[in-house]
N, C-alpha and C positions, 0 to 999 in steps of 0.2 A: 504494499500499499504506499509506503514511504517512497519507493522508487517511482511509482505512478505520479505522485505529487511532485516530485522533482522534475519529471519529464514535462508535465503540464506547465509547471512554473517556467521551465527553460523555453518551451514553445511560446508562451505568452511574452516573455522577455524579448525573445528574438523577433516576434511580430511587432512589438513596440519599437525596437531599434530599426527594423527595416521600414516601418511606416514613417519614421522620422527622416529617413534617407531620401525620400522622394524629392527630386529636384524640381519637377514641374507640377503645376496646379492639378493636372489630370494624370499624373504618374509617368512612368511606372516607378514602383518603389525600389526595384533592384534590377540591374542589367549587368551582364558580364561583358558586353561590348561597349566600347567608349561611345560617348555622345557623337563625336565626329564620325565614327564608323557607322552609327545608326542613321545619320543624315545622308551618307553616301548611298544613293539609289536613284532610280528613275521613278518619279512620283506623278500621280494624277489625282485630281480632286474627286473625292467621293461625295462630299457635301460642301457647299459654299453658302454661307449665311451672311447677308448684309443687313445690318441693323435689325436682325431677327427674321428677315424675309429670306426665303429660299431662292438662290440664284444659281443653283447647280447646273441647270440646263444651258446657261451661257458658257460653261466651261467643259462641255462634253469632249472637245478635242484639244484640250490644254494639257501640257505636261511640263515638268521641270526636272531636269537631271542634275544632280549634284555629284561631281566627280571626285575621286580620291585625291586628284591633283589640285583641288581648290577651285576648279572651273565649274561654271554652271551653264546650262543651255535651257532656255524656255522656248517651247514650241507651241504655237496656237494655230489651228486651222479654222477658218471662218466658213460660213454657209456656202460660199462659192468655191470651196476647196483651195483657197489661197492660204499658203503657209507663211506665217510670220515667226521669225526666230530672233531671240536676243541672247547674247552671251556675256560672260563676265566672270568676275571672281566672287567667291563666297567664303565666309568665315563665321565661326561662332564668336560672339561678342557678349559683353555684359555678363561675365561669369557664366557663359554658355546658356544664358537665358534667351538669346536672340540670334537670328541669322542676319548677317549684313550682306547684301547683294550690291556689288559695284559693277555697273554696266560698262562694257567695252565702248559702246556707242555713246559718246558724251552728249549727243543730241537728245537722248531720252531724258525726259524730265519727270521726276527727279532722277538723276543718274545713279542714285544709291537708294536702297530701301532697307528697312529693318522689319523683320518678321519676328514677333514675340512667339516663342515656343511655349505651348501649353501642354503638349503630350508628345513624347518621342520614344517610340519602340521600333523594333525591326520592321513592323508591319503598319505603323501609323506615325504620321507627322502632322500634328495639329498646330496651326499658327494663327495669330491675330495680326492683322495689318490694317493700315489706314490708306485707302485709295479714294481719291476725289472727295476728301473730307468725310468718307463713310468708313465705319468700322466693319471689317470683314473677318469672319471666322472661317478658315479653310481647313478641312480635314482631308489630308492626302493619304492615299494608299499606294503601294507599289503598282506600276503600270501592269495591267492585265488582271488585277485583283478585283476591280469594281464590276 
């Protein structure tokens, strides 16, 4: 009986410690891959909310690829099958709370963006960003998962 109590106490303590380790508002509590390595992927939006309204259908052919080399490529295909691409450098900033995107094309305004990370796992990248004075919550999944 004493052994069972020790195991239960140990599990409870471990759960408290792991819960306190959560970096992002929506988790995860523990990961064995670095934050940088979890960002590196080709992502597509699964859900896009703007000020609480669903705008996902505007992003059906949108993707962003974050490379291991710190490069990113954003690809968007419009209704007429015209492809627009933007490239640049990305990095984790603000104690890994945000992604900073610095565009190669200085004509893009703004030429840098900050995406606040709210969840980062191997299968999910949730960010908040401000575009055109609107707050967007974007929930990305790896391309081919949605």
